[in-house]
Short mmCIF file of the C-alpha atoms (twelve columns), coordinates in Angstrom:
data_MODEL
# 
_entry.id   MODEL 
# 
loop_
_atom_site.group_PDB 
_atom_site.id 
_atom_site.type_symbol 
_atom_site.label_atom_id 
_atom_site.label_alt_id 
_atom_site.label_comp_id 
_atom_site.label_asym_id 
_atom_site.label_seq_id 
_atom_site.Cartn_x 
_atom_site.Cartn_y 
_atom_site.Cartn_z 
_atom_site.pdbx_PDB_model_num 
ATOM 1   C CA . UNK A 1   4.896   37.241  -11.304 1 
ATOM 2   C CA . UNK A 2   2.524   34.440  -12.331 1 
ATOM 3   C CA . UNK A 3   5.434   32.566  -13.922 1 
ATOM 4   C CA . UNK A 4   7.418   32.855  -10.691 1 
ATOM 5   C CA . UNK A 5   4.507   31.510  -8.666  1 
ATOM 6   C CA . UNK A 6   3.969   28.653  -11.100 1 
ATOM 7   C CA . UNK A 7   7.665   27.783  -11.021 1 
ATOM 8   C CA . UNK A 8   7.635   27.814  -7.233  1 
ATOM 9   C CA . UNK A 9   4.552   25.591  -7.168  1 
ATOM 10  C CA . UNK A 10  6.260   23.161  -9.545  1 
ATOM 11  C CA . UNK A 11  9.300   22.971  -7.246  1 
ATOM 12  C CA . UNK A 12  7.058   22.260  -4.240  1 
ATOM 13  C CA . UNK A 13  5.193   19.523  -6.124  1 
ATOM 14  C CA . UNK A 14  8.427   17.957  -7.324  1 
ATOM 15  C CA . UNK A 15  9.823   18.008  -3.802  1 
ATOM 16  C CA . UNK A 16  6.630   16.396  -2.505  1 
ATOM 17  C CA . UNK A 17  6.828   13.667  -5.147  1 
ATOM 18  C CA . UNK A 18  10.456  13.007  -4.244  1 
ATOM 19  C CA . UNK A 19  9.472   12.718  -0.594  1 
ATOM 20  C CA . UNK A 20  6.836   10.100  -1.432  1 
ATOM 21  C CA . UNK A 21  9.361   8.072   -3.452  1 
ATOM 22  C CA . UNK A 22  12.003  8.310   -0.731  1 
ATOM 23  C CA . UNK A 23  9.534   7.324   1.987   1 
ATOM 24  C CA . UNK A 24  8.325   4.219   0.174   1 
ATOM 25  C CA . UNK A 25  5.841   3.385   -2.567  1 
ATOM 26  C CA . UNK A 26  2.734   5.439   -3.145  1 
ATOM 27  C CA . UNK A 27  -0.006  3.772   -1.112  1 
ATOM 28  C CA . UNK A 28  -2.335  1.311   -2.765  1 
ATOM 29  C CA . UNK A 29  -6.092  1.817   -2.498  1 
ATOM 30  C CA . UNK A 30  -8.487  -0.626  -0.896  1 
ATOM 31  C CA . UNK A 31  -10.653 -2.186  -3.598  1 
ATOM 32  C CA . UNK A 32  -12.494 -5.309  -2.436  1 
ATOM 33  C CA . UNK A 33  -12.843 -8.373  -0.278  1 
ATOM 34  C CA . UNK A 34  -13.473 -11.519 -2.337  1 
ATOM 35  C CA . UNK A 35  -15.750 -14.011 -0.586  1 
ATOM 36  C CA . UNK A 36  -16.674 -17.624 -1.330  1 
ATOM 37  C CA . UNK A 37  -20.410 -18.231 -0.958  1 
ATOM 38  C CA . UNK A 38  -22.593 -21.304 -1.370  1 
ATOM 39  C CA . UNK A 39  -25.558 -19.007 -2.076  1 
ATOM 40  C CA . UNK A 40  -24.602 -15.512 -3.327  1 
ATOM 41  C CA . UNK A 41  -28.209 -14.268 -3.253  1 
ATOM 42  C CA . UNK A 42  -28.490 -15.277 0.408   1 
ATOM 43  C CA . UNK A 43  -25.163 -13.615 1.201   1 
ATOM 44  C CA . UNK A 44  -26.233 -10.415 -0.549  1 
ATOM 45  C CA . UNK A 45  -29.504 -10.384 1.392   1 
ATOM 46  C CA . UNK A 46  -27.696 -10.953 4.696   1 
ATOM 47  C CA . UNK A 47  -25.241 -8.060  4.291   1 
ATOM 48  C CA . UNK A 48  -27.933 -5.772  2.941   1 
ATOM 49  C CA . UNK A 49  -30.240 -6.492  5.897   1 
ATOM 50  C CA . UNK A 50  -27.524 -6.569  8.546   1 
ATOM 51  C CA . UNK A 51  -25.126 -3.814  7.464   1 
ATOM 52  C CA . UNK A 52  -26.872 -1.858  4.722   1 
ATOM 53  C CA . UNK A 53  -24.471 -2.996  1.991   1 
ATOM 54  C CA . UNK A 54  -25.936 -2.547  -1.479  1 
ATOM 55  C CA . UNK A 55  -26.350 -5.665  -3.691  1 
ATOM 56  C CA . UNK A 56  -24.899 -4.978  -7.149  1 
ATOM 57  C CA . UNK A 57  -23.699 -6.737  -10.285 1 
ATOM 58  C CA . UNK A 58  -20.023 -5.799  -10.420 1 
ATOM 59  C CA . UNK A 59  -19.244 -4.792  -14.019 1 
ATOM 60  C CA . UNK A 60  -22.463 -6.625  -14.967 1 
ATOM 61  C CA . UNK A 61  -20.648 -9.933  -14.403 1 
ATOM 62  C CA . UNK A 62  -20.347 -10.814 -10.730 1 
ATOM 63  C CA . UNK A 63  -22.687 -10.801 -7.748  1 
ATOM 64  C CA . UNK A 64  -21.283 -8.309  -5.275  1 
ATOM 65  C CA . UNK A 65  -22.006 -5.868  -2.488  1 
ATOM 66  C CA . UNK A 66  -21.020 -2.203  -2.435  1 
ATOM 67  C CA . UNK A 67  -20.009 -1.101  1.063   1 
ATOM 68  C CA . UNK A 68  -19.360 2.625   0.308   1 
ATOM 69  C CA . UNK A 69  -15.634 2.061   0.838   1 
ATOM 70  C CA . UNK A 70  -15.168 -0.831  -1.530  1 
ATOM 71  C CA . UNK A 71  -16.784 -4.041  -2.708  1 
ATOM 72  C CA . UNK A 72  -17.395 -7.555  -1.495  1 
ATOM 73  C CA . UNK A 73  -17.232 -9.742  -4.607  1 
ATOM 74  C CA . UNK A 74  -18.931 -13.135 -4.356  1 
ATOM 75  C CA . UNK A 75  -17.648 -16.359 -5.853  1 
ATOM 76  C CA . UNK A 76  -20.241 -19.170 -6.047  1 
ATOM 77  C CA . UNK A 77  -18.923 -22.445 -4.570  1 
ATOM 78  C CA . UNK A 78  -20.687 -25.810 -4.383  1 
ATOM 79  C CA . UNK A 79  -19.583 -26.811 -0.891  1 
ATOM 80  C CA . UNK A 80  -19.078 -24.902 2.323   1 
ATOM 81  C CA . UNK A 81  -15.765 -23.012 2.487   1 
ATOM 82  C CA . UNK A 82  -13.185 -24.123 5.031   1 
ATOM 83  C CA . UNK A 83  -13.231 -22.588 8.512   1 
ATOM 84  C CA . UNK A 84  -12.243 -18.911 8.352   1 
ATOM 85  C CA . UNK A 85  -10.486 -19.090 11.712  1 
ATOM 86  C CA . UNK A 86  -7.740  -21.370 10.386  1 
ATOM 87  C CA . UNK A 87  -6.521  -18.472 8.204   1 
ATOM 88  C CA . UNK A 88  -4.928  -15.118 8.926   1 
ATOM 89  C CA . UNK A 89  -8.067  -13.143 7.974   1 
ATOM 90  C CA . UNK A 90  -10.137 -13.497 11.130  1 
ATOM 91  C CA . UNK A 91  -13.031 -11.230 10.161  1 
ATOM 92  C CA . UNK A 92  -14.222 -8.105  8.370   1 
ATOM 93  C CA . UNK A 93  -15.870 -5.345  10.354  1 
ATOM 94  C CA . UNK A 94  -18.333 -2.465  10.337  1 
ATOM 95  C CA . UNK A 95  -18.463 0.506   12.670  1 
ATOM 96  C CA . UNK A 96  -21.314 0.985   15.103  1 
ATOM 97  C CA . UNK A 97  -22.691 3.780   17.264  1 
ATOM 98  C CA . UNK A 98  -24.605 2.267   20.200  1 
ATOM 99  C CA . UNK A 99  -23.257 -1.200  20.999  1 
ATOM 100 C CA . UNK A 100 -25.875 -2.428  23.503  1 
ATOM 101 C CA . UNK A 101 -28.871 -1.277  21.445  1 
ATOM 102 C CA . UNK A 102 -27.390 -2.539  18.174  1 
ATOM 103 C CA . UNK A 103 -26.589 -5.912  19.737  1 
ATOM 104 C CA . UNK A 104 -30.181 -6.170  21.010  1 
ATOM 105 C CA . UNK A 105 -31.523 -5.273  17.566  1 
ATOM 106 C CA . UNK A 106 -29.396 -7.907  15.822  1 
ATOM 107 C CA . UNK A 107 -30.399 -10.467 18.456  1 
ATOM 108 C CA . UNK A 108 -34.090 -9.719  17.840  1 
ATOM 109 C CA . UNK A 109 -33.482 -10.304 14.115  1 
ATOM 110 C CA . UNK A 110 -32.150 -13.782 14.861  1 
ATOM 111 C CA . UNK A 111 -28.446 -13.131 14.247  1 
ATOM 112 C CA . UNK A 112 -26.011 -15.846 15.318  1 
ATOM 113 C CA . UNK A 113 -23.167 -14.512 17.426  1 
ATOM 114 C CA . UNK A 114 -19.581 -15.706 17.449  1 
ATOM 115 C CA . UNK A 115 -18.674 -13.280 20.257  1 
ATOM 116 C CA . UNK A 116 -21.277 -11.564 22.472  1 
ATOM 117 C CA . UNK A 117 -21.510 -7.865  23.267  1 
ATOM 118 C CA . UNK A 118 -18.218 -7.008  24.984  1 
ATOM 119 C CA . UNK A 119 -16.864 -3.719  26.379  1 
ATOM 120 C CA . UNK A 120 -13.502 -2.530  25.056  1 
ATOM 121 C CA . UNK A 121 -12.456 0.546   26.974  1 
ATOM 122 C CA . UNK A 122 -15.158 3.167   26.335  1 
ATOM 123 C CA . UNK A 123 -16.396 1.244   23.280  1 
ATOM 124 C CA . UNK A 124 -18.198 -2.013  22.466  1 
ATOM 125 C CA . UNK A 125 -17.779 -4.854  20.008  1 
ATOM 126 C CA . UNK A 126 -19.449 -8.114  19.020  1 
ATOM 127 C CA . UNK A 127 -19.012 -10.656 16.215  1 
ATOM 128 C CA . UNK A 128 -21.796 -12.027 14.006  1 
ATOM 129 C CA . UNK A 129 -21.688 -15.186 11.882  1 
ATOM 130 C CA . UNK A 130 -22.503 -14.736 8.201   1 
ATOM 131 C CA . UNK A 131 -24.229 -17.299 5.958   1 
ATOM 132 C CA . UNK A 132 -21.028 -19.299 5.307   1 
ATOM 133 C CA . UNK A 133 -19.728 -19.039 8.882   1 
ATOM 134 C CA . UNK A 134 -17.635 -16.019 8.005   1 
ATOM 135 C CA . UNK A 135 -17.306 -13.540 10.855  1 
ATOM 136 C CA . UNK A 136 -18.317 -9.874  10.779  1 
ATOM 137 C CA . UNK A 137 -17.625 -7.491  13.644  1 
ATOM 138 C CA . UNK A 138 -19.482 -4.419  14.850  1 
ATOM 139 C CA . UNK A 139 -17.139 -2.030  16.699  1 
ATOM 140 C CA . UNK A 140 -18.290 1.353   18.019  1 
ATOM 141 C CA . UNK A 141 -14.926 3.136   18.058  1 
ATOM 142 C CA . UNK A 142 -15.572 5.163   14.889  1 
ATOM 143 C CA . UNK A 143 -19.198 6.118   15.668  1 
ATOM 144 C CA . UNK A 144 -20.731 5.544   12.229  1 
ATOM 145 C CA . UNK A 145 -22.196 2.624   10.280  1 
ATOM 146 C CA . UNK A 146 -19.614 2.318   7.492   1 
ATOM 147 C CA . UNK A 147 -17.425 -0.606  6.464   1 
ATOM 148 C CA . UNK A 148 -14.584 -0.299  8.937   1 
ATOM 149 C CA . UNK A 149 -11.791 -2.882  8.940   1 
ATOM 150 C CA . UNK A 150 -10.131 -6.168  8.062   1 
ATOM 151 C CA . UNK A 151 -8.762  -8.043  11.084  1 
ATOM 152 C CA . UNK A 152 -5.698  -10.273 10.662  1 
ATOM 153 C CA . UNK A 153 -4.229  -12.873 12.991  1 
ATOM 154 C CA . UNK A 154 -0.489  -12.871 12.259  1 
ATOM 155 C CA . UNK A 155 2.683   -14.753 13.163  1 
ATOM 156 C CA . UNK A 156 4.802   -11.628 13.670  1 
ATOM 157 C CA . UNK A 157 3.241   -8.163  13.941  1 
ATOM 158 C CA . UNK A 158 6.489   -6.281  13.273  1 
ATOM 159 C CA . UNK A 159 7.407   -8.285  10.158  1 
ATOM 160 C CA . UNK A 160 3.875   -8.172  8.743   1 
ATOM 161 C CA . UNK A 161 3.549   -4.410  9.324   1 
ATOM 162 C CA . UNK A 162 6.914   -3.883  7.636   1 
ATOM 163 C CA . UNK A 163 5.784   -5.910  4.584   1 
ATOM 164 C CA . UNK A 164 2.550   -3.925  4.132   1 
ATOM 165 C CA . UNK A 165 4.488   -0.669  4.451   1 
ATOM 166 C CA . UNK A 166 7.190   -1.648  1.925   1 
ATOM 167 C CA . UNK A 167 4.927   -3.334  -0.602  1 
ATOM 168 C CA . UNK A 168 1.564   -1.534  -0.371  1 
ATOM 169 C CA . UNK A 169 2.575   1.794   1.152   1 
ATOM 170 C CA . UNK A 170 0.537   1.475   4.353   1 
ATOM 171 C CA . UNK A 171 1.622   3.634   7.290   1 
ATOM 172 C CA . UNK A 172 1.758   1.917   10.678  1 
ATOM 173 C CA . UNK A 173 2.800   3.714   13.866  1 
ATOM 174 C CA . UNK A 174 6.421   3.284   14.914  1 
ATOM 175 C CA . UNK A 175 5.273   1.032   17.768  1 
ATOM 176 C CA . UNK A 176 4.202   -1.576  15.189  1 
ATOM 177 C CA . UNK A 177 7.883   -2.493  14.756  1 
ATOM 178 C CA . UNK A 178 8.283   -3.313  18.452  1 
ATOM 179 C CA . UNK A 179 9.131   -6.951  19.271  1 
ATOM 180 C CA . UNK A 180 6.634   -9.305  20.860  1 
ATOM 181 C CA . UNK A 181 6.028   -8.374  24.530  1 
ATOM 182 C CA . UNK A 182 7.638   -10.642 27.089  1 
ATOM 183 C CA . UNK A 183 4.559   -10.279 29.305  1 
ATOM 184 C CA . UNK A 184 2.266   -13.176 28.342  1 
ATOM 185 C CA . UNK A 185 -0.777  -11.082 29.254  1 
ATOM 186 C CA . UNK A 186 0.127   -8.169  26.983  1 
ATOM 187 C CA . UNK A 187 -1.512  -7.882  23.557  1 
ATOM 188 C CA . UNK A 188 0.741   -7.527  20.519  1 
ATOM 189 C CA . UNK A 189 -0.879  -5.670  17.672  1 
ATOM 190 C CA . UNK A 190 -1.120  -2.575  15.512  1 
ATOM 191 C CA . UNK A 191 -3.215  -1.084  12.697  1 
ATOM 192 C CA . UNK A 192 -2.942  1.123   9.622   1 
ATOM 193 C CA . UNK A 193 -5.664  3.150   7.910   1 
ATOM 194 C CA . UNK A 194 -6.172  3.112   4.144   1 
ATOM 195 C CA . UNK A 195 -9.114  4.839   2.416   1 
ATOM 196 C CA . UNK A 196 -11.027 4.905   5.687   1 
ATOM 197 C CA . UNK A 197 -10.535 1.162   6.255   1 
ATOM 198 C CA . UNK A 198 -8.351  -0.099  9.124   1 
ATOM 199 C CA . UNK A 199 -6.058  -3.071  8.610   1 
ATOM 200 C CA . UNK A 200 -5.665  -4.547  12.073  1 
ATOM 201 C CA . UNK A 201 -2.793  -6.907  12.907  1 
ATOM 202 C CA . UNK A 202 -3.015  -8.968  16.103  1 
ATOM 203 C CA . UNK A 203 -0.619  -11.739 17.100  1 
ATOM 204 C CA . UNK A 204 -2.427  -15.032 16.498  1 
ATOM 205 C CA . UNK A 205 -2.390  -16.089 20.174  1 
ATOM 206 C CA . UNK A 206 -3.598  -12.744 21.549  1 
ATOM 207 C CA . UNK A 207 -7.183  -11.507 21.934  1 
ATOM 208 C CA . UNK A 208 -9.039  -8.336  22.877  1 
ATOM 209 C CA . UNK A 209 -11.240 -9.879  25.550  1 
ATOM 210 C CA . UNK A 210 -11.966 -13.071 27.505  1 
ATOM 211 C CA . UNK A 211 -15.254 -13.406 25.612  1 
ATOM 212 C CA . UNK A 212 -13.474 -14.282 22.339  1 
ATOM 213 C CA . UNK A 213 -13.255 -17.907 21.248  1 
ATOM 214 C CA . UNK A 214 -9.725  -19.246 21.802  1 
ATOM 215 C CA . UNK A 215 -7.870  -21.050 19.033  1 
ATOM 216 C CA . UNK A 216 -4.971  -23.529 19.358  1 
ATOM 217 C CA . UNK A 217 -1.821  -21.840 20.626  1 
ATOM 218 C CA . UNK A 218 0.944   -21.719 18.031  1 
ATOM 219 C CA . UNK A 219 -1.341  -22.852 15.200  1 
ATOM 220 C CA . UNK A 220 -0.102  -22.765 11.605  1 
ATOM 221 C CA . UNK A 221 -2.041  -20.229 9.546   1 
ATOM 222 C CA . UNK A 222 -3.488  -21.785 6.399   1 
ATOM 223 C CA . UNK A 223 -3.932  -20.089 3.025   1 
ATOM 224 C CA . UNK A 224 -6.959  -17.832 2.785   1 
ATOM 225 C CA . UNK A 225 -7.838  -19.419 -0.573  1 
ATOM 226 C CA . UNK A 226 -10.914 -21.593 -0.225  1 
ATOM 227 C CA . UNK A 227 -12.065 -19.916 2.997   1 
ATOM 228 C CA . UNK A 228 -15.131 -17.633 3.280   1 
ATOM 229 C CA . UNK A 229 -12.799 -14.645 2.727   1 
ATOM 230 C CA . UNK A 230 -10.708 -15.950 -0.165  1 
ATOM 231 C CA . UNK A 231 -8.542  -12.878 -0.736  1 
ATOM 232 C CA . UNK A 232 -8.396  -9.110  -0.445  1 
ATOM 233 C CA . UNK A 233 -7.685  -6.702  -3.294  1 
ATOM 234 C CA . UNK A 234 -5.907  -3.367  -3.581  1 
ATOM 235 C CA . UNK A 235 -5.841  -1.086  -6.609  1 
ATOM 236 C CA . UNK A 236 -3.429  1.117   -8.538  1 
ATOM 237 C CA . UNK A 237 -4.138  3.255   -11.592 1 
ATOM 238 C CA . UNK A 238 -1.480  1.352   -13.577 1 
ATOM 239 C CA . UNK A 239 -0.468  -2.077  -12.303 1 
ATOM 240 C CA . UNK A 240 2.345   -2.954  -14.757 1 
ATOM 241 C CA . UNK A 241 5.019   -0.865  -12.958 1 
ATOM 242 C CA . UNK A 242 3.715   -2.137  -9.614  1 
ATOM 243 C CA . UNK A 243 4.254   -5.711  -10.768 1 
ATOM 244 C CA . UNK A 244 7.851   -4.883  -11.705 1 
ATOM 245 C CA . UNK A 245 8.420   -3.091  -8.397  1 
ATOM 246 C CA . UNK A 246 7.039   -6.004  -6.361  1 
ATOM 247 C CA . UNK A 247 9.100   -8.549  -8.308  1 
ATOM 248 C CA . UNK A 248 12.222  -6.485  -7.595  1 
ATOM 249 C CA . UNK A 249 11.279  -6.437  -3.899  1 
ATOM 250 C CA . UNK A 250 11.165  -10.238 -3.829  1 
ATOM 251 C CA . UNK A 251 7.389   -10.620 -3.600  1 
ATOM 252 C CA . UNK A 252 6.064   -13.977 -4.818  1 
ATOM 253 C CA . UNK A 253 3.923   -13.414 -7.922  1 
ATOM 254 C CA . UNK A 254 1.251   -16.122 -7.868  1 
ATOM 255 C CA . UNK A 255 -0.562  -15.154 -11.080 1 
ATOM 256 C CA . UNK A 256 0.628   -12.680 -13.748 1 
ATOM 257 C CA . UNK A 257 -1.392  -9.778  -15.112 1 
ATOM 258 C CA . UNK A 258 -4.564  -10.986 -16.810 1 
ATOM 259 C CA . UNK A 259 -8.146  -9.958  -17.479 1 
ATOM 260 C CA . UNK A 260 -10.260 -11.827 -14.924 1 
ATOM 261 C CA . UNK A 261 -13.764 -13.312 -15.359 1 
ATOM 262 C CA . UNK A 262 -15.159 -10.728 -12.923 1 
ATOM 263 C CA . UNK A 263 -14.107 -7.920  -15.268 1 
ATOM 264 C CA . UNK A 264 -10.921 -6.658  -13.619 1 
ATOM 265 C CA . UNK A 265 -7.347  -6.574  -14.869 1 
ATOM 266 C CA . UNK A 266 -5.119  -7.807  -12.074 1 
ATOM 267 C CA . UNK A 267 -2.304  -9.975  -10.772 1 
ATOM 268 C CA . UNK A 268 -2.040  -12.032 -7.581  1 
ATOM 269 C CA . UNK A 269 0.723   -12.049 -4.975  1 
ATOM 270 C CA . UNK A 270 1.431   -14.014 -1.809  1 
ATOM 271 C CA . UNK A 271 1.116   -11.806 1.256   1 
ATOM 272 C CA . UNK A 272 2.416   -12.506 4.767   1 
ATOM 273 C CA . UNK A 273 0.724   -15.205 6.849   1 
ATOM 274 C CA . UNK A 274 -0.553  -17.054 3.729   1 
ATOM 275 C CA . UNK A 275 -2.937  -14.229 2.768   1 
ATOM 276 C CA . UNK A 276 -3.845  -14.169 -0.923  1 
ATOM 277 C CA . UNK A 277 -3.724  -10.612 -2.316  1 
ATOM 278 C CA . UNK A 278 -4.994  -9.350  -5.664  1 
ATOM 279 C CA . UNK A 279 -3.598  -6.182  -7.230  1 
ATOM 280 C CA . UNK A 280 -6.279  -4.590  -9.437  1 
ATOM 281 C CA . UNK A 281 -6.007  -1.894  -12.096 1 
ATOM 282 C CA . UNK A 282 -8.749  0.526   -11.071 1 
ATOM 283 C CA . UNK A 283 -9.365  3.938   -9.642  1 
ATOM 284 C CA . UNK A 284 -10.285 4.158   -5.958  1 
ATOM 285 C CA . UNK A 285 -13.833 4.586   -4.792  1 
ATOM 286 C CA . UNK A 286 -15.247 7.099   -5.556  1 
ATOM 287 C CA . UNK A 287 -13.372 7.901   -8.763  1 
ATOM 288 C CA . UNK A 288 -13.185 11.599  -7.868  1 
ATOM 289 C CA . UNK A 289 -10.725 10.917  -5.057  1 
ATOM 290 C CA . UNK A 290 -8.027  9.655   -7.429  1 
ATOM 291 C CA . UNK A 291 -6.329  13.033  -7.927  1 
# 
């Protein structure tokens, strides 16, 4: 009887594995945001004080912050990074619980705001400037204080969502593949969730609210390299087959597999909208969630 049950379980697992392969690649895991900082110690202090991120030495080599859902790795640069808003990565974000009271608390601490406290349906959001003019959002939709999202401005929501599904295994709602609305006042966007982090795609000329700073209509999105958020990283347990798979899918490989100075084994690819993406060989955070 036990053998029968084990055989049946094996068939179920095999069928499940086949379903994953047929439905696209196994999803990547979120690993880190890599930031350029003129003063890593100041950046660590800011995110610790503002969002409760924990300053760490990543693999005893690199100044970093642990956000509970991944890392922010810091690269020391001698001059101020280029304006973040010229790139596709508009900001990173944390969740909040009580927008008005949290905004007042940050204001009392002397925070500089890119976007003031703004209602969004039943929720609230506001944007804070970081030490190198990077932008961090507080959004109360998830009702906690954890690292929450990466917000992208994109040229084409449908094409970008399709790329992240095919290449990194993200799962966007079917509506993400809808064409750009003909109504100029309608917002075009979508999001996918990966390891508790949302990856939000918004058409580059659309905004959530009138309070947000407007950027030139039809602007060309520059490479994220050299901006405050230089690149984002996703992990797999074994990256060699992922490199082969991505090459076969036509992805541009920017740097081959190598051991990096910050202690990770990785390769770099070109993502949509000139976003630099690193593919890291590592287990997700925490390690116990891998299996």
